[in-house]
Backbone as a ProteinNet text record, in pm:
[ID]
protein_1_A
[PRIMARY]
MRRSLAGLLFGIAFAFACLTVSGYLLQRSAFTPDRAADAAATVLQDEEVQRLAISVVADATADQMYPGDPTGSAIIRQNITLVASLPLGAEVYAPVLADVHSVLIGERDGPVVVEPEQLVLITRDERAATLPPLSIEVPRLGVLAAVDGVLGWLVPISAIVALVFVVLTFLARPERAPLLRTLGIGLVALAALAIVFSYVIPKFLPPVLDESPWARVPARMADDSLGLTLFASFVLAAAGLVLFLASTRMGRTKRWSTPVSTYRYREERSWS
[TERTIARY]
-4709.2	-4624.9	-4699	-4767.9	-4841.1	-4953.7	-5021.6	-5131.4	-5081.7	-4971.6	-4920.5	-4871.4	-4807.6	-4760.4	-4877.6	-4979.2	-5096.5	-5166.8	-5175.8	-5238.8	-5162.5	-5029.7	-4946.8	-4963.5	-4960	-4974.9	-5111.4	-5215.2	-5349.3	-5364.7	-5304	-5309.8	-5245.6	-5130.8	-5064	-5149.8	-5206.8	-5291.2	-5410.5	-5472.7	-5592	-5556.6	-5440.8	-5397.8	-5380.8	-5318.5	-5301.9	-5435	-5524.3	-5657.1	-5734.4	-5724.1	-5788.7	-5730.9	-5599.8	-5535	-5583.7	-5601.4	-5650.2	-5791.5	-5879.8	-6020.3	-6034.1	-5965	-5973.2	-5920.5	-5808.3	-5753	-5845.1	-5907.4	-6001.2	-6121.1	-6174.8	-6289.6	-6253.9	-6133.3	-6089.7	-6072.2	-6016.8	-6004.6	-6141.5	-6234.7	-6367.9	-6441	-6428.3	-6506.2	-6440.4	-6307.4	-6239.5	-6152.4	-6121	-6024.9	-6076.6	-6206.5	-6265.8	-6348.1	-6291.2	-6363.8	-6497.1	-6506.7	-6633	-6746	-6712.9	-6815.5	-6863.8	-6779	-6823.5	-6930.8	-6914.7	-7017.1	-7145.2	-7131.8	-7249.8	-7324.7	-7251	-7311.6	-7334	-7343.9	-7353.7	-7472.6	-7586.8	-7705.2	-7680.8	-7614.6	-7584.2	-7480	-7379.1	-7273.9	-7332	-7423	-7480.5	-7583.6	-7620	-7706.8	-7631.9	-7499.5	-7419.2	-7431.7	-7478.5	-7507.5	-7383.8	-7270.3	-7148.7	-7099.7	-7104.2	-7061.6	-7155.9	-7286.1	-7383.2	-7367.4	-7347.6	-7332	-7208.7	-7099	-6977	-6993.4	-7056.8	-7078	-7163.6	-7261.5	-7347.8	-7271.5	-7199.1	-7135	-7023.8	-6942.7	-6831.2	-6882.1	-6994.1	-7050.1	-7124.6	-7205.6	-7285.6	-7197.8	-7093.8	-7006.7	-6931.9	-6910.2	-6834.3	-6922.4	-7054.2	-7142	-7251.9	-7317.5	-7439.6	-7416.6	-7323.6	-7299.3	-7236.2	-7157.7	-7093.8	-7196.2	-7296.3	-7398.1	-7498.4	-7524.9	-7621	-7558.6	-7460	-7396.8	-7494.8	-7500.3	-7590.1	-7736.2	-7767.4	-7907.3	-7925.9	-7959.8	-7974.7	-8080.5	-8186	-8292.7	-8243.6	-8177	-8123.4	-8019.5	-7935.1	-7833.2	-7897.3	-8004.2	-8073.3	-8137.6	-8190.8	-8251.9	-8147.3	-8029	-7921.2	-7883.6	-7870.9	-7837.1	-7946.9	-8071	-8182.7	-8175.2	-8146.4	-8136.8	-8026.2	-7911.1	-7797.6	-7832.8	-7899.9	-7941.3	-8041	-8135	-8236.4	-8173	-8081.9	-8015.3	-7938.6	-7869.9	-7790.2	-7876.2	-8001	-8087	-8174.2	-8179.5	-8264	-8182.4	-8241.9	-8170	-8125.6	-8210.5	-8171.5	-8060.8	-8063	-7957.7	-7823.8	-7828.1	-7703.1	-7625.7	-7697.6	-7629.8	-7548	-7593.9	-7519.9	-7390	-7396.8	-7278.5	-7185.1	-7232	-7155.5	-7014.2	-6994	-6856	-6766.6	-6825	-6747	-6701.7	-6793	-6758.9	-6655	-6663.7	-6563.2	-6425.1	-6419	-6290.1	-6239.1	-6330.8	-6292.1	-6229.3	-6292.5	-6240.8	-6104.7	-6086.3	-5957.1	-5845.2	-5874	-5773.1	-5746.8	-5851.5	-5835.9	-5737.1	-5749.8	-5666.9	-5539.2	-5514.2	-5388.5	-5381	-5493.5	-5490.4	-5471.9	-5503	-5482.6	-5451.2	-5393.5	-5359.4	-5478.6	-5487.4	-5590.8	-5547.3	-5632.7	-5769.9	-5866.2	-5988.2	-6094.1	-6150.6	-6161.7	-6209.2	-6349.4	-6442.1	-6579.3	-6596.2	-6622	-6633	-6764.9	-6769.8	-6891.9	-7014.6	-6995.8	-7109.5	-7173.9	-7090.9	-7143.5	-7205.6	-7151.2	-7208.8	-7349.1	-7372.2	-7506.3	-7606.4	-7567	-7656.2	-7680.9	-7577.8	-7591.5	-7673.1	-7650.2	-7720.8	-7855.4	-7874.9	-7997.5	-8017.1	-7906.1	-7910.2	-7802	-7841.1	-7748.4	-7638.1	-7657.8	-7555.6	-7426.1	-7435.8	-7316.2	-7218.4	-7266.8	-7179.8	-7071.4	-7093.4	-6994.2	-6892.4	-6910.2	-6818.8	-6691.2	-6581.7	-6459.3	-6476	-6396.1	-6403.9	-6384	-6456.7	-6449.3	-6345.5	-6254	-6152.3	-6190	-6192.2	-6227.2	-6104.7	-6061	-5946.5	-5989.6	-5919.2	-5948.7	-5819.5	-5821.2	-5698.1	-5659	-5530.3	-5478.7	-5440.7	-5504.3	-5477.8	-5361.9	-5243.8	-5123.1	-5131.2	-5194.9	-5206.3	-5288.2	-5400.5	-5483.7	-5410.8	-5335.5	-5259.4	-5156.3	-5089.8	-4989.9	-5055.4	-5167.8	-5238.3	-5287.7	-5339.3	-5386.8	-5273.6	-5155.5	-5040.8	-4998.2	-4999.6	-4960.6	-5061.3	-5190.5	-5293	-5286.9	-5239.4	-5232	-5147.5	-5040.2	-4957.7	-4977.1	-5023.7	-5037	-5150.2	-5262.9	-5378.7	-5349.8	-5299.8	-5273.2	-5163.9	-5059.4	-4952.4	-5004.7	-5085.4	-5142.6	-5232.4	-5307.2	-5394.1	-5312.1	-5202.3	-5116.4	-5054.3	-5003.6	-4942.4	-5045.2	-5167	-5272.5	-5302.6	-5310.5	-5338.8	-5227.6	-5102.9	-4989.8	-4996.4	-5024.1	-5028	-5150.9	-5259.6	-5375.4	-5338.5	-5268.3	-5224.3	-5130.8	-5036.9	-4944.6	-5018.6	-5124.4	-5203.1	-5264.7	-5325.9	-5390.3	-5288.5	-5170	-5064.8	-5018.5	-5030.3	-4992.3	-5099.6	-5213.1	-5323.7	-5368.5	-5431.1	-5475.5	-5597.4	-5618.2	-5739.1	-5855.8	-5972.1	-6085.4	-6137.2	-6153.1	-6213.6	-6132.1	-6000.6	-5923.2	-5923.7	-5924.8	-5926.2	-6055.8	-6168.7	-6297.1	-6306.5	-6250.2	-6254.6	-6176.5	-6057.4	-5976.7	-6044.5	-6103.5	-6172.7	-6292.8	-6365.8	-6481.3	-6442.3	-6338.9	-6291.2	-6242.1	-6172.7	-6120.9	-6231	-6340.7	-6450.6	-6518.7	-6531	-6587.9	-6496.9	-6366.1	-6271.1	-6277.2	-6293.3	-6301.3	-6427.1	-6535.7	-6658.2	-6635	-6561	-6528.9	-6436	-6337.2	-6244.8	-6316.9	-6417.9	-6492.6	-6560.1	-6615.9	-6680.3	-6576.7	-6462.4	-6358	-6303.3	-6268.3	-6202.2	-6300.2	-6423	-6518.4	-6600.8	-6608	-6691.8	-6619	-6561.5	-6506.1	-6392.2	-6295.9	-6179.9	-6220.2	-6292.6	-6330.5	-6429.9	-6505.1	-6604	-6538.2	-6438.8	-6386.9	-6245.9	-6166	-6028.4	-6016.7	-6076.9	-6057.4	-6098.3	-6213.6	-6248	-6148.2	-6077.3	-5975.9	-5851.8	-5821.5	-5700.5	-5711.2	-5832.3	-5849.1	-5987.7	-5995.3	-6121.4	-6208.6	-6158.4	-6237	-6360	-6475.4	-6593.9	-6573	-6481.9	-6456.2	-6401.7	-6334.4	-6280.1	-6390.5	-6513.5	-6626.7	-6684.9	-6634.9	-6687.1	-6668	-6546.6	-6533.1	-6623.2	-6646.9	-6733.7	-6876.4	-6925.2	-7060.4	-7066.4	-6957.7	-6952.8	-6963.8	-6898.9	-6908.1	-7051	-7119.8	-7260.2	-7345.7	-7314.4	-7393.3	-7384.1	-7269.2	-7250.1	-7262.8	-7313.1	-7320.4	-7410.1	-7524.1	-7615	-7548.2	-7477.7	-7406.9	-7296.1	-7227.7	-7119.9	-7173.3	-7283.2	-7341.2	-7393.3	-7454	-7505	-7390.7	-7284	-7169.1	-7105.4	-7096	-7037.4	-7124.1	-7255.6	-7346.9	-7331.4	-7322.6	-7306.4	-7175	-7067.5	-6937.6	-6940.3	-6998.5	-7004.2	-7090.4	-7204.5	-7292.4	-7223.3	-7156.1	-7083.5	-6972.7	-6904.7	-6799.2	-6852.2	-6965	-7023.9	-7069.5	-7128.5	-7172.8	-7053.8	-6945.2	-6826.6	-6764.9	-6763.7	-6706.9	-6789.1	-6922	-7008	-6995.2	-6983.2	-6967.4	-6836.6	-6730.1	-6601.3	-6606.7	-6678.1	-6692.8	-6767.8	-6873.4	-6951.1	-6869.7	-6791.1	-6705.5	-6604.2	-6550.3	-6454.1	-6516.5	-6640.8	-6709.7	-6739.7	-6785.4	-6816.8	-6693.4	-6580.1	-6456.3	-6414.2	-6432.3	-6393	-6480.7	-6612.9	-6702.7	-6684.6	-6641.4	-6626.4	-6491.8	-6398.9	-6268.2	-6281.2	-6235.4	-6249.2	-6169.7	-6230.3	-6166.7	-6078.9	-5959.3	-5868.4	-5919.1	-5920.5	-5970.3	-5857.5	-5734	-5620	-5629.6	-5658.8	-5663.1	-5778.7	-5892.6	-6008.4	-5977.4	-5908.3	-5874.2	-5777.7	-5685	-5586.6	-5653.5	-5753.9	-5822.5	-5903.7	-5963.3	-6042	-5952.7	-5828.5	-5739.8	-5705	-5699.5	-5671.6	-5790.6	-5910.2	-6026.5	-6042.4
19281.4	19356.8	19383.3	19277.9	19293.3	19394.7	19391.7	19484.2	19627.6	19651.8	19788.3	19840.1	19753.8	19795.5	19829.6	19744.4	19770.5	19898.6	19919.1	20041.3	20165.8	20158.1	20272	20300.7	20195.6	20213.8	20272.6	20222.4	20273.3	20417.7	20450.7	20588.5	20684.8	20645.6	20729.8	20741.2	20628	20629.6	20721.6	20714.3	20796.2	20943.3	20972.8	21112.6	21174.2	21100.6	21152.5	21156.1	21061.7	21065.2	21189	21221.9	21343.5	21467.3	21467.9	21580.9	21593.4	21479	21479.9	21535	21482.3	21524.7	21671.2	21711.4	21850.4	21946.3	21909.7	21993.8	22003.6	21891.6	21893.2	21982.2	21971.7	22054.3	22202.2	22234.7	22374.4	22422.4	22337	22372.1	22398.2	22310.6	22321	22445.9	22480	22591	22726.3	22732.1	22861.8	22883.9	22779.5	22795	22740.7	22747.2	22702.4	22815.8	22894.9	23009.3	22972.8	22853.7	22813.7	22809.7	22780	22777.7	22918.5	23019.1	23157.5	23191.9	23140.5	23162.3	23087.6	22963.1	22884.2	22945.2	23008.2	23066.6	23216.6	23265.3	23409.9	23471.9	23403.3	23458.2	23476.5	23378.7	23389	23496.4	23504.9	23605.6	23746.1	23768.6	23902	23936.3	23840.7	23871.9	23946.7	23941.1	24021	24168	24251.1	24390.4	24465.5	24442	24514	24471.8	24342.2	24293.5	24345.5	24338.1	24385.5	24535	24611.9	24756.7	24789.8	24718.5	24743.4	24699.7	24583.3	24534.3	24631.4	24691.4	24788.8	24917.3	24966.6	25097.9	25098	24990.3	24991.6	24990.9	24921.7	24919.4	25049.3	25094.8	25215.9	25338.6	25351.9	25469.8	25473.5	25355.9	25350.2	25350.5	25343.1	25331.4	25436.8	25466.2	25548.1	25684.1	25761.8	25896.5	25892.3	25789.2	25778.3	25743	25665	25626.5	25738.8	25817.1	25927.4	26055.6	26110.7	26234.4	26352.2	26424.6	26539.5	26502.5	26376.3	26331.5	26259.8	26335.1	26273.7	26164.1	26181.2	26080.3	25947.9	25953.9	25832.5	25766.2	25848.3	25794.1	25724.5	25784.1	25725.1	25592.1	25583.2	25457.8	25346.7	25381	25281.5	25231.8	25323.3	25283.5	25195.6	25227.7	25146.5	25006	24997.6	24867	24781.3	24843.8	24770.4	24717.6	24801.1	24759.5	24645.1	24653.5	24549.3	24416.5	24421.2	24298.5	24232.8	24312.6	24257.2	24199.3	24242.3	24198.6	24078.8	24041.5	23930.3	23802.1	23685.6	23558.4	23537.4	23572	23557	23654.9	23772.5	23869.5	23824.2	23741	23690.4	23608.4	23543	23466.5	23557.7	23681.7	23776.9	23817.4	23831.6	23870.2	23752	23630	23510.7	23508.7	23536.4	23535.4	23640	23755.1	23859.7	23812.1	23749.6	23701.6	23590.1	23504.5	23398.8	23458.9	23563.8	23629.7	23702.2	23763.9	23830.5	23729.8	23613.6	23510.4	23460.2	23447.1	23402.1	23498.8	23629.2	23729	23725.7	23709.2	23705.1	23597.7	23479	23366.1	23353.6	23448.9	23451	23358.4	23305.8	23218.1	23296.1	23424.7	23509.2	23650.1	23729.3	23867.1	23958.8	24064.8	24164.3	24267.5	24360.5	24372.9	24278.8	24270.9	24195.9	24283.5	24227.5	24302.7	24254.9	24350.3	24321.8	24375.4	24286.1	24324.5	24397.3	24479	24553.6	24463.9	24344.3	24253.7	24219.4	24203.3	24172.6	24296.5	24413.3	24537.5	24559.9	24516.1	24526.9	24446.4	24326.7	24242.2	24301.3	24361.3	24415.9	24544.6	24631.1	24760.1	24750.2	24642	24621.3	24734	24777.1	24886.7	24862	24864.6	24836.6	24940.9	25058.8	25162.4	25121.5	25028	24983.1	24911.5	24866.8	24795.4	24885.7	25017.4	25111.2	25155.8	25113.2	25154.1	25070.6	25124.1	25043	24938.8	24833.4	24733.2	24797.9	24747.4	24799.3	24720.4	24790.5	24725.8	24743.4	24633.1	24634.8	24592.9	24678.5	24647.4	24555	24444.2	24345	24313.4	24311.6	24281.4	24134.8	24110.4	23972.9	23938.2	23835.1	23794	23694.9	23742.8	23661.2	23532.6	23537.5	23416.7	23310.3	23351.4	23255.4	23200.2	23285.5	23239.1	23134.2	23156.7	23060.9	22929.1	22937.7	22816	22738.4	22809.6	22743.8	22668.5	22730.5	22664.1	22539.6	22546.4	22430.7	22317.1	22350.7	22247.2	22177.1	22247.3	22188.1	22062.2	22056.9	21934.6	21853.9	21918.4	21847	21744.9	21781.2	21691.1	21561.3	21564.3	21435.9	21353.1	21418.7	21343.7	21277.4	21350.1	21293.1	21174.5	21183.6	21072.5	20948	20965.6	20851.8	20790	20874.7	20824.3	20749.8	20804.3	20737.8	20600.2	20590.3	20462.1	20361.1	20404.9	20315.6	20260.2	20347.1	20301.4	20215.8	20235.8	20147.3	20006.2	19995.5	19864	19798.7	19876	19821.7	19778.2	19851.5	19815.1	19677.4	19651.8	19522.4	19410.5	19441.7	19340.2	19299.8	19392.7	19362.8	19284.5	19259.8	19181.1	19235.7	19351.5	19410.4	19337.4	19348	19294.3	19386.4	19326.4	19402.6	19506.2	19469.2	19560.4	19688.5	19679.7	19804.2	19888.3	19819.5	19892.9	19972.7	19908.8	19978.2	20091.4	20069.6	20174.5	20297.6	20274.5	20386.8	20456.7	20377.5	20435.8	20518.7	20469.2	20543.2	20677	20675.5	20801.3	20896	20839.8	20922.7	20987.2	20915.3	20972.2	21086.7	21073.7	21184.2	21306.6	21283.1	21394.6	21455.6	21370.4	21419.8	21503.8	21468	21547.7	21689.5	21701.6	21834.9	21909.9	21839.7	21903.6	21950.5	21875.4	21914.1	22049.2	22071.4	22200.6	22312	22284.6	22387.3	22426.5	22326.9	22355.9	22396.1	22345.8	22375.3	22500	22540.8	22657.5	22764.5	22726	22826.4	22905.4	22836.1	22905.8	22997.5	22947.3	23039.9	23146.6	23121	23218.6	23336.4	23310.4	23415.8	23463.8	23383.4	23425.3	23535.4	23521.6	23625.5	23766.1	23786.4	23922.9	23982.6	23897.5	23947.9	23993.3	23926	23956.4	24086.9	24125.3	24248.5	24306.8	24439.1	24506.2	24525.7	24493.7	24510.1	24419.3	24470.3	24383.6	24260.5	24269.2	24151.6	24035.4	24064.5	23957.7	23878	23926.1	23855.2	23749.7	23743.6	23645.9	23501.9	23460.4	23323.6	23295.3	23397.1	23378.5	23345.6	23415.2	23387.5	23252.6	23212.4	23079.7	22972.1	22995.2	22900.3	22892.4	23006.2	23005.9	22924.7	22934.8	22865.2	22713.6	22663.9	22518.5	22470.5	22556.7	22519.1	22398	22392.2	22278.8	22146.5	22141.8	22019.6	21986.6	22089.6	22067.9	22005.2	22059.2	22006.4	21864.4	21837.7	21702.9	21602.1	21636.9	21546.6	21523.5	21628.4	21614.7	21526.6	21541.1	21456.9	21310	21281.5	21142.7	21084.2	21161.9	21113.9	21086.7	21179.4	21161.8	21042	21025.4	20912	20780.1	20774.2	20652.2	20622.8	20726.2	20707.4	20651.9	20704.7	20655.3	20510.5	20476.4	20338.1	20242.5	20278.5	20192.8	20181.2	20291.3	20286.7	20195.2	20206.8	20120.5	19974.7	19951.8	19814.4	19753.9	19833.1	19781.3	19750.1	19832.6	19806.5	19676.5	19654.5	19531.7	19409.8	19423.4	19312.4	19276.7	19378.6	19353	19277.7	19315.1	19245.9	19102	19081	18945.3	18856.5	18913.9	18836.1	18797.5	18891	18859.2	18749.8	18756	18655.1	18519.3	18520.3	18393	18326.7	18394.3	18336.3	18227.1	18104.4	17996.3	18024.9	17991.2	18012.6	17892.5	17917.6	17810	17739.5	17604.6	17526.7	17479.3	17517.4	17468.5	17515	17646.2	17700.1	17639.5	17614.1	17556.8	17416.7	17333.8	17198.3	17201.9	17301.6	17310.6	17344.5	17434.7	17472.1	17355.7	17273.9	17160.1	17055.1	17040.3	16940.6	16976.1	17102	17142.9	17115.1	17116.9	17091.1	16942
-6600.7	-6693.7	-6824.8	-6874.2	-6998.9	-6983.6	-6866	-6843	-6838.3	-6768.6	-6757.3	-6892.1	-6972.8	-7104.5	-7195.3	-7195.1	-7279	-7235.6	-7104.1	-7054.6	-7095.3	-7088.7	-7129.1	-7277.7	-7359.6	-7504.2	-7538.6	-7471.1	-7500.3	-7453.5	-7340.1	-7292	-7390.7	-7445.9	-7546	-7671.8	-7714.2	-7834.3	-7816.2	-7699.6	-7678.4	-7663.8	-7605.9	-7594.8	-7733.9	-7824.4	-7960.9	-8035.1	-8003.8	-8065.7	-8020.7	-7892.3	-7841.1	-7907.8	-7926.6	-7993.4	-8137.6	-8203.2	-8341.2	-8349.8	-8265.3	-8269.6	-8229.4	-8123.4	-8077.6	-8183.9	-8244.7	-8350.9	-8470.6	-8506.4	-8618.9	-8589.2	-8467.2	-8430.1	-8432.3	-8385.5	-8387.7	-8531.8	-8617.5	-8759.6	-8820.8	-8790.9	-8851.1	-8805	-8676.8	-8622.4	-8642.4	-8645.8	-8649.7	-8771.8	-8848.1	-8957.1	-9089.7	-9110.6	-9236.1	-9295.1	-9387.6	-9443.7	-9508.2	-9566.1	-9628.4	-9526.6	-9402.1	-9298.6	-9266.9	-9285	-9266	-9367.9	-9489.8	-9592.1	-9557.7	-9511	-9475	-9357.1	-9266	-9146	-9160.5	-9284.5	-9308.1	-9235.8	-9235.5	-9169	-9019.9	-8958	-8814.9	-8789.2	-8874.4	-8857.1	-8865	-8959.3	-8977	-8870.2	-8786.6	-8673.2	-8564.1	-8568.5	-8476.5	-8517.6	-8426.8	-8460.9	-8508	-8442.2	-8480.7	-8618.8	-8646	-8777.6	-8885.8	-8859.4	-8958.1	-8983.8	-8877.6	-8892.9	-8977.3	-8953	-9029.7	-9175	-9195.8	-9332.4	-9412.8	-9348.1	-9416.1	-9445.4	-9346	-9360.2	-9465.5	-9469.8	-9566	-9710.5	-9733.7	-9868.7	-9898.5	-9803.5	-9825.9	-9846.8	-9765.6	-9777.6	-9910.7	-9969	-10094.3	-10218.6	-10199.7	-10317.1	-10325	-10215	-10219.1	-10283.6	-10231.6	-10284.9	-10423.6	-10451.5	-10582.8	-10691.7	-10655.1	-10752.2	-10777.9	-10674.3	-10686.7	-10632	-10700.4	-10652.8	-10657.1	-10545.8	-10538.5	-10528.4	-10504.9	-10493.6	-10359.7	-10254.2	-10121.4	-10118.3	-10196.7	-10196.2	-10254.5	-10368.5	-10429.5	-10341.4	-10279.4	-10189.1	-10069.8	-10016.4	-9901.4	-9938.9	-10061.3	-10106.5	-10115	-10165.7	-10173.7	-10034.7	-9940.3	-9803.2	-9744.2	-9777.6	-9730.5	-9788.7	-9917	-9982.7	-9920.9	-9897.1	-9839.7	-9701.1	-9621.6	-9487.2	-9494.5	-9588.2	-9603	-9643	-9738.1	-9783.6	-9669.5	-9588.2	-9478.2	-9367.1	-9357.1	-9246.7	-9282	-9409.7	-9452.2	-9468.9	-9437.1	-9456.8	-9601.5	-9697	-9837.3	-9874.2	-9812.7	-9838.1	-9783.7	-9677.8	-9620.5	-9722.6	-9815.2	-9920	-10011.2	-10027.5	-10110.1	-10040.9	-9908.3	-9831.2	-9804.3	-9827.8	-9790.7	-9848.5	-9978	-10030.2	-9964.4	-9931	-9864.2	-9727.4	-9652.2	-9518	-9524.5	-9625.9	-9641.1	-9665.8	-9748.4	-9774.3	-9650.3	-9575.9	-9450.2	-9355	-9344.6	-9254.9	-9300.6	-9431.4	-9484.6	-9448.5	-9454.7	-9418.4	-9268.6	-9189	-9043.1	-9000.3	-9057.7	-9014.4	-9096.7	-9185.1	-9259	-9378.1	-9425.1	-9542.2	-9671.9	-9669.3	-9785.8	-9738.5	-9824.8	-9790.8	-9816.2	-9734	-9754.1	-9855.8	-9890.3	-9840.3	-9912.8	-9860.5	-9927.3	-10038.9	-10157.3	-10273.9	-10311.5	-10321.4	-10363.7	-10505.3	-10598.4	-10738.9	-10766.4	-10873	-10906.6	-10924.4	-10981.4	-10999.4	-10865.6	-10763.7	-10631.6	-10567.2	-10596.1	-10544.2	-10599.5	-10722.1	-10780.6	-10698.5	-10657.4	-10577.7	-10439.2	-10380.9	-10245.8	-10246.2	-10344.8	-10349.8	-10420.4	-10496.3	-10573.7	-10675.2	-10734.1	-10831	-10936.7	-11063.4	-11172.9	-11185.7	-11128.3	-11139.2	-11069.2	-10976.2	-10904.5	-10997.1	-11112.6	-11206.5	-11263.4	-11259.4	-11313.8	-11209.5	-11085.5	-10978.7	-10982.2	-10929.3	-10917.1	-10807	-10808.1	-10700.4	-10563.2	-10465.8	-10329.3	-10250.3	-10184.4	-10100.2	-9953.8	-9879.4	-9737.1	-9657.1	-9568.3	-9483.2	-9369.3	-9355.2	-9250.9	-9177.2	-9043	-8968.7	-8983	-8981.6	-8980.9	-8837.9	-8782.1	-8644.6	-8644.9	-8605.9	-8613.9	-8534.2	-8417	-8333.6	-8405.7	-8465	-8537.3	-8659.1	-8726.7	-8842.8	-8802.1	-8687.6	-8639.9	-8600	-8528.9	-8486.5	-8607.9	-8707.3	-8829	-8898	-8902.6	-8963.8	-8888.5	-8756	-8674.3	-8690.1	-8687.4	-8699.4	-8834.5	-8935.9	-9069.1	-9073.5	-8993.3	-8990.5	-8862.7	-8754.7	-8627.6	-8630.3	-8690.6	-8691.6	-8767	-8890.4	-8958.4	-8892.3	-8841.6	-8774.8	-8647.9	-8570.6	-8448	-8479.9	-8588.8	-8627.6	-8661	-8731.7	-8767.3	-8642.6	-8551.9	-8428.7	-8344.7	-8335.4	-8258.5	-8316.3	-8448.1	-8512.4	-8485.4	-8490.2	-8464	-8322.4	-8225.1	-8086.4	-8057	-8130	-8115.2	-8159.1	-8270.8	-8318.9	-8217.5	-8163.5	-8063.4	-7937.6	-7902	-7783.9	-7800.1	-7914.6	-7935.2	-7952.9	-8002.5	-8009.3	-7870	-7773.7	-7635.2	-7560.9	-7625.5	-7568.7	-7432.6	-7431.6	-7304.3	-7249.5	-7119.2	-7058.1	-7090.5	-7108.6	-7160.1	-7060.9	-6935.6	-6837.7	-6818.2	-6792.4	-6779.6	-6906.7	-7022.1	-7148.6	-7163.7	-7132.8	-7142.1	-7041	-6921.9	-6819.5	-6865.2	-6917.6	-6967.1	-7083.9	-7173.5	-7288.1	-7243.6	-7144.5	-7094.2	-7034.6	-6950.8	-6891.5	-7000.9	-7099.5	-7208.3	-7290.5	-7314.5	-7392.3	-7318.1	-7187.1	-7108.4	-7116.6	-7105.3	-7118.3	-7258	-7359.9	-7497.3	-7518.3	-7449.6	-7459.5	-7409.5	-7299.4	-7247.2	-7342.4	-7397.6	-7492.1	-7618.1	-7660.8	-7780.5	-7761.4	-7643.3	-7615.6	-7611.7	-7549.6	-7537.2	-7674.2	-7756.1	-7883.5	-7993.3	-7987	-8093.1	-8065	-7936.8	-7904.6	-7824.3	-7711	-7619.4	-7684.5	-7744.8	-7803.6	-7919.5	-8022.3	-8130.4	-8087.8	-7981.6	-7936.1	-7865.4	-7781.8	-7694.9	-7730	-7801.1	-7828.6	-7934.7	-8055	-8157.5	-8114.6	-8046.5	-8004.9	-7907	-7832.3	-7739.7	-7816.3	-7927	-8003.2	-8081.1	-8119.5	-8198.1	-8170.7	-8165	-8135.4	-8258.7	-8375.9	-8497.7	-8495	-8538.9	-8546.4	-8633.3	-8731.9	-8815.7	-8733.5	-8622.2	-8537.7	-8469.2	-8477.4	-8417.4	-8511.8	-8633.9	-8730.4	-8681.6	-8635.9	-8584.3	-8464.7	-8382	-8265.6	-8308.4	-8408.9	-8457.5	-8529.3	-8592.6	-8653	-8546	-8431.4	-8320	-8268.1	-8262.4	-8220.4	-8317.2	-8445.1	-8546.1	-8531.1	-8486.7	-8473.3	-8328.9	-8239.3	-8097.5	-8074.9	-8144.1	-8126	-8158.9	-8271.2	-8310.3	-8211.1	-8161.8	-8064.7	-7936.8	-7885.3	-7761.4	-7781.4	-7896	-7922.7	-7928.3	-8000	-8009.8	-7873.1	-7792.5	-7659	-7570.7	-7582.4	-7504.1	-7542.3	-7671.8	-7718.1	-7667	-7674.6	-7626.7	-7476.9	-7400.5	-7255.2	-7218.2	-7285.2	-7256.7	-7289.2	-7403.4	-7440	-7339.8	-7293.8	-7194.5	-7063.9	-7017.5	-6892.7	-6906.9	-7021.3	-7044	-7040.4	-7106.7	-7108	-6969.3	-6894.4	-6759.5	-6669.4	-6675.1	-6593.6	-6636.6	-6768.1	-6816.7	-6767.7	-6766.6	-6718.8	-6570.1	-6493.6	-6349.9	-6325.8	-6403.1	-6387.9	-6429.1	-6535	-6578	-6470.7	-6403	-6296.6	-6181.1	-6144.3	-6035.4	-6073.1	-6196.7	-6242.3	-6239.1	-6278.3	-6280.3	-6139.3	-6043.8	-5905.6	-5847.7	-5874.6	-5819	-5885.5	-6012.2	-6083.5	-6059.5	-5991.5	-5964	-5858.5	-5884.5	-5785.9	-5659.2	-5543.8	-5414.5	-5380.8	-5339.2	-5303	-5177.9	-5180.4	-5066.2	-4975.7	-5006.5	-4928.8	-4784.2	-4767	-4631.3	-4554.5	-4625.2	-4558.5	-4508.2	-4587.9	-4545.2	-4427.8	-4433	-4326.3	-4193.6	-4196.6	-4073.9	-4019.3	-4105.9	-4060.3	-3994.1	-4043.3	-3983.7	-3840.3	-3804.7	-3666.3	-3575.4	-3634.1	-3549.3	-3522.3
[MASK]
++++++++++++++++++++++++++++++++++++++++++++++++++++++++++++++++++++++++++++++++++++++++++++++++++++++++++++++++++++++++++++++++++++++++++++++++++++++++++++++++++++++++++++++++++++++++++++++++++++++++++++++++++++++++++++++++++++++++++++++++++++++++++++++++++++++++++++++++

């Protein structure tokens, strides 16, 4: 009875722990605008995103800065393209991408506004300082906004519930081998969930929800953190396998160390 109760409590605790970790990973990869700024170079490597980022700025600045001067206008467009294609230039676009991401997930209302001071950095021309602020229309993905709102309260509540059930598990005094076996299996499952929530969902869901190139920003953010995601998943899976094998060995040791009853042996000898 004690073993089954402890196993049930630990199973519930680990389920909520998985929910906490998975939700946190999804928040980090798809619902953190600051990460869009940090991953600006990777985001702008997407041809569609880069093309749109260049065109919205160029169309609003080049001809206005050099009216009736095709050569000057062409130079501005060249500068904007160059800035968007260079790693150092990605830092200039980083605040814009962070704001785009905020609008996508519903953390702020659109449009995204680019101030003249920032246009000067993007166009590399002081004449941009006299232009009005640039407004960029960005779609709001309702599904992502809803998920972001749910994760805001689900992750901390799940963490608290998991901690409570962990305490209850140890109060029930579980046996070590079954506990390690369950933990090992759970860590392997968590490794798979980490890939799904940290990469697969942000990579493939937003582009399906909207055809705008801006919807590809979370996907490129997922690409930027793929190495860390795979490393973390490998560590979790390896730890899970080690714990599972250790629990199996502990079970065998316990069976071999259990004393054999000699009652039946004495009874058989008396008949002989």
